[in-house]
C-alpha positions in Angstrom: 11.2 -10.6 -14.7 13.0 -7.3 -14.8 11.4 -3.9 -15.7 13.7 -1.1 -16.6 12.9 2.6 -16.7 15.1 5.7 -17.3 16.4 5.7 -13.7 15.1 2.5 -12.1 15.2 -1.2 -12.3 12.2 -3.2 -10.9 13.4 -6.7 -10.1 12.8 -9.6 -7.8 14.1 -9.2 -4.3 17.5 -10.7 -3.3 18.9 -11.7 0.1 21.4 -8.8 -0.1 18.5 -6.3 -0.1 17.8 -6.8 3.6 19.6 -3.6 4.9 17.9 -1.4 2.3 14.5 -2.8 3.0 15.0 -2.5 6.7 15.8 1.2 6.2 12.2 1.9 5.1 10.3 -0.8 6.9 11.7 -0.2 10.4 9.2 2.6 10.7 6.5 2.4 8.0 5.2 5.9 7.2 1.6 4.9 6.5 -0.5 2.8 8.9 -1.6 0.3 6.2 2.0 -1.0 6.2 2.2 -1.4 10.0 1.9 -5.2 9.6 5.1 -5.2 7.5 7.2 -3.4 10.1 10.6 -5.0 10.6 12.1 -4.8 14.1 15.7 -5.8 13.2 18.1 -6.5 10.4 17.8 -10.2 11.2 14.0 -9.9 10.6 14.7 -8.2 7.3 17.0 -11.0 6.2 14.3 -13.5 7.0 11.8 -11.4 5.1 14.1 -11.4 2.0 14.3 -15.2 2.1 10.5 -15.3 2.0 10.4 -13.0 -1.1 13.0 -14.8 -3.1 10.5 -17.0 -5.0 8.4 -14.1 -6.3 9.5 -13.1 -9.7 6.3 -11.9 -11.5 4.1 -9.8 -9.3 6.3 -8.2 -6.5 9.4 -6.2 -7.2 12.1 -4.3 -5.5 12.4 -0.7 -6.8 16.1 -0.1 -7.3 18.2 2.8 -8.5 20.0 2.0 -11.8 22.9 4.0 -10.5 24.3 1.9 -7.6 21.5 -0.6 -7.3 20.1 0.6 -3.9 16.6 -0.7 -3.1 14.5 2.4 -2.5 11.1 0.8 -2.3 8.8 -1.9 -3.6 5.7 -2.4 -5.8 3.5 -5.4 -6.3 0.1 -6.7 -7.2 -1.4 -10.1 -7.6 -4.2 -11.1 -10.0 -7.7 -11.4 -8.7 -11.0 -11.9 -10.4 -12.5 -8.6 -9.5 -15.8 -10.4 -9.0 -16.4 -11.0 -5.3 -19.3 -13.4 -6.1 -17.7 -14.8 -9.3 -17.4 -18.5 -9.8 -14.2 -20.6 -10.2 -14.0 -19.7 -13.9 -13.8 -16.0 -13.4 -10.8 -14.5 -15.2 -8.1 -13.0 -12.8 -7.8 -9.8 -14.7 -7.9 -7.2 -11.9 -4.9 -6.0 -9.9 -4.6 -3.8 -6.8 -1.1 -2.6 -6.5 0.7 -1.6 -3.4 3.7 0.7 -3.5 6.0 2.0 -0.9 9.1 4.2 -1.2 11.9 5.0 1.3 11.1 8.6 2.5 14.6 9.7 1.6 13.8 9.1 -2.1 10.3 10.7 -2.2 9.5 13.8 -4.1 11.9 12.9 -7.0 9.4 11.3 -9.3 10.6 7.7 -8.6 7.2 6.5 -7.4 5.5 7.7 -10.6 8.3 6.2 -12.8 8.0 2.8 -11.1 4.2 2.8 -11.0 3.9 3.8 -14.6 6.2 1.0 -15.7 4.5 -1.5 -13.4 1.0 -0.5 -14.7 2.2 -0.9 -18.3 3.6 -4.3 -17.4 0.4 -5.4 -15.8 -1.7 -4.2 -18.8 0.6 -5.3 -21.6 2.0 -8.6 -20.2 -0.2 -9.8 -17.3 -3.6 -9.4 -18.9 -4.9 -6.7 -16.6 -8.3 -5.3 -17.5 -8.6 -3.1 -14.4 -6.2 -1.8 -11.8 -7.5 -0.2 -8.6 -5.8 1.2 -5.6 -6.7 2.0 -2.0 -5.2 4.9 -0.2 -5.9 6.5 3.1 -7.4 10.0 2.9 -4.4 11.6 4.8 -1.8 10.0 2.4 -1.7 12.9 0.0 1.4 11.8 -1.9 -0.3 8.4 -2.8 -3.5 10.2 -3.8 -1.5 12.5 -6.1 0.3 9.5 -7.5 -3.0 7.8 -8.4 -4.2 10.9 -10.1 -1.0 11.5 -12.0 -1.3 7.9 -13.3 -4.7 8.8 -14.7 -6.7 6.8 -12.2 -10.2 7.9 -11.5 -11.4 8.4 -7.9 -14.2 5.9 -7.5 -15.2 6.7 -3.9 -14.4 7.2 -0.3 -15.1 4.6 2.4 -15.5 6.3 5.8 -14.0 4.5 8.7 -13.3 1.6 6.4 -10.5 -0.2 8.0 -8.2 -0.2 11.1 -4.5 -1.0 10.8 -3.4 0.3 14.2 -4.9 1.0 17.6 -5.5 4.2 19.5 -3.6 4.9 22.8 -6.6 3.4 24.7 -6.4 0.1 22.7 -9.5 0.7 20.5 -9.1 0.3 16.7 -8.3 3.5 14.8 -10.5 3.4 11.8 -9.3 5.3 8.7 -11.1 6.8 5.7 -10.0 5.1 2.5 -10.2 6.4 -1.1 -10.4 4.0 -4.0 -8.9 4.9 -7.4 -9.1 2.8 -10.6 -8.1 2.7 -14.3 -9.2 0.4 -17.0 -6.9 -1.0 -19.8 -8.8 1.0 -22.4 -8.4 4.2 -20.4 -4.7 3.4 -19.9 -4.2 2.7 -23.6 -5.9 6.0 -24.6 -3.8 7.9 -22.1 -0.6 6.4 -23.4 -1.6 7.5 -26.9 -2.2 11.0 -25.6 -6.0 10.9 -26.1 -7.4 11.5 -22.6 -10.9 10.5 -21.7 
């Protein structure tokens, strides 16, 4: 699957993407991506091999002009019902996005996320899309709001991705945003809620 926008192509990862991905994953900017940190170009090459089979839910964000990978976006279907049975419909998605800091502030994240949300709603049967972001991640919070997502709440000391210097967990405050398909559709027609 390939998703095309005015300036970007969202496509499956390729082995040749290793150097570009290593560029932004050698020092992830946000703690929630600490587990994805790559320590070498060889690790990046191995990571690209793992990503090769994913063609529907996880994409490299590439520039149309030159093909450079500047980030990634993905989400997998879930039922949205923590206590639902095996017949619950997987119509809920929680996207994760990351952009190389050298390409931030140029509208690429919005362009990619808007196209990805449209893909999830129109082609993957999404009913609800929600996103978590740490309270200090102002650019991600702004992106959620620009996409028309509602702030649903804040979870205080919700999760720990890294440790403090003394070895104790560093808990972070996390905001949750969401948008329903019917809200997205109205927004795309220009009739805001």
